C-alpha positions as CSV (number, residue, x, y, z in Angstrom):
1,M,-13.4,-24.2,-5.9
2,T,-10.2,-25.0,-5.8
3,Y,-7.2,-22.4,-6.8
4,A,-4.0,-23.2,-8.6
5,D,-2.5,-21.7,-6.1
6,P,-4.3,-21.9,-2.4
7,K,-1.9,-19.0,-1.0
8,R,-3.6,-16.4,-3.7
9,I,-6.6,-16.8,-1.5
10,R,-7.5,-14.1,0.8
11,K,-7.8,-15.1,4.1
12,N,-5.0,-13.2,6.2
13,K,-6.5,-9.9,8.0
14,I,-4.4,-7.1,9.5
15,A,-5.9,-4.5,11.5
16,L,-6.0,-0.9,11.1
17,V,-6.3,1.6,13.7
18,L,-7.4,5.3,12.4
19,D,-9.2,8.3,13.6
20,D,-12.1,9.6,12.6
21,Y,-10.1,12.2,10.2
22,E,-8.1,9.5,8.8
23,L,-11.3,7.3,8.0
24,E,-13.2,10.5,6.9
25,K,-10.9,11.4,4.1
26,I,-10.9,7.4,3.3
27,N,-14.5,7.4,2.8
28,R,-14.8,10.5,1.1
29,L,-12.5,9.1,-1.4
30,V,-14.1,5.7,-2.3
31,S,-17.3,6.8,-2.3
32,Q,-16.2,9.8,-5.1
33,T,-14.3,6.7,-6.9
34,G,-16.7,3.8,-6.4
35,D,-14.3,1.6,-5.3
36,E,-14.7,-0.2,-2.1
37,R,-12.5,0.5,0.7
38,G,-10.9,-2.5,1.2
39,V,-9.7,-3.3,-1.8
40,W,-8.5,0.3,-1.9
41,L,-6.3,-0.1,0.7
42,R,-5.3,-3.2,-0.3
43,D,-4.2,-1.9,-3.5
44,L,-2.5,1.4,-1.8
45,V,-0.6,-1.1,0.9
46,M,0.7,-3.6,-1.8
47,A,2.0,-0.3,-4.0
48,S,3.5,0.6,-1.6
49,V,5.5,-2.6,-0.7
50,E,6.2,-2.7,-3.8
51,H,7.6,0.5,-4.2
52,R,9.4,0.1,-1.0
53,L,11.4,-3.1,-2.1
54,G,12.0,-1.8,-5.2
55,L,13.8,1.2,-3.5
56,M,15.5,-1.0,-1.4
57,E,16.4,-3.5,-3.9
58,R,18.0,-0.4,-6.3
59,R,19.7,1.1,-2.9
60,S,21.5,-2.3,-1.9
61,A,22.6,-2.7,-5.8
62,A,24.2,0.6,-5.8
63,Q,25.3,0.7,-2.1
64,P,25.6,-2.7,-0.7
65,A,26.7,-1.1,2.8
66,A,24.0,1.4,3.0
67,N,21.1,-1.0,3.2
68,Q,18.9,1.6,5.5
69,P,15.1,0.9,5.4
70,I,13.0,3.6,3.6
71,P,10.2,6.2,5.4
72,L,7.2,4.5,4.7
73,R,5.3,7.9,5.4
74,R,7.4,8.9,2.1
75,A,6.6,6.1,0.2
76,T,3.1,5.9,1.0
77,D,2.6,10.0,0.4
78,Q,4.3,9.7,-3.2
79,I,1.5,6.8,-4.1
80,M,-1.4,8.7,-2.0
81,R,-0.6,12.0,-4.5
82,F,0.1,9.7,-7.4
83,S,-3.7,7.9,-6.4
84,L,-5.5,11.0,-5.6
85,A,-4.2,12.2,-9.3
86,H,-5.9,9.9,-11.1
């Protein structure tokens, strides 16, 4: 099978290390939603990336000198609240 854009083939892996409680929460959520854990985690990570990039772009457009990194926990917490609410 050939793809129009070979870079869209999902072949890159990233390790994620969680404690038992974190994994239990994720497993509970995906079992309740029926989603696949890997798909759900990839969607969550990509939503966080897009969110952070958008904030960085707005921040740099408003204040070019204030190009500070956005704490990941804040962006992830916002996305988690959104995901759990829907």
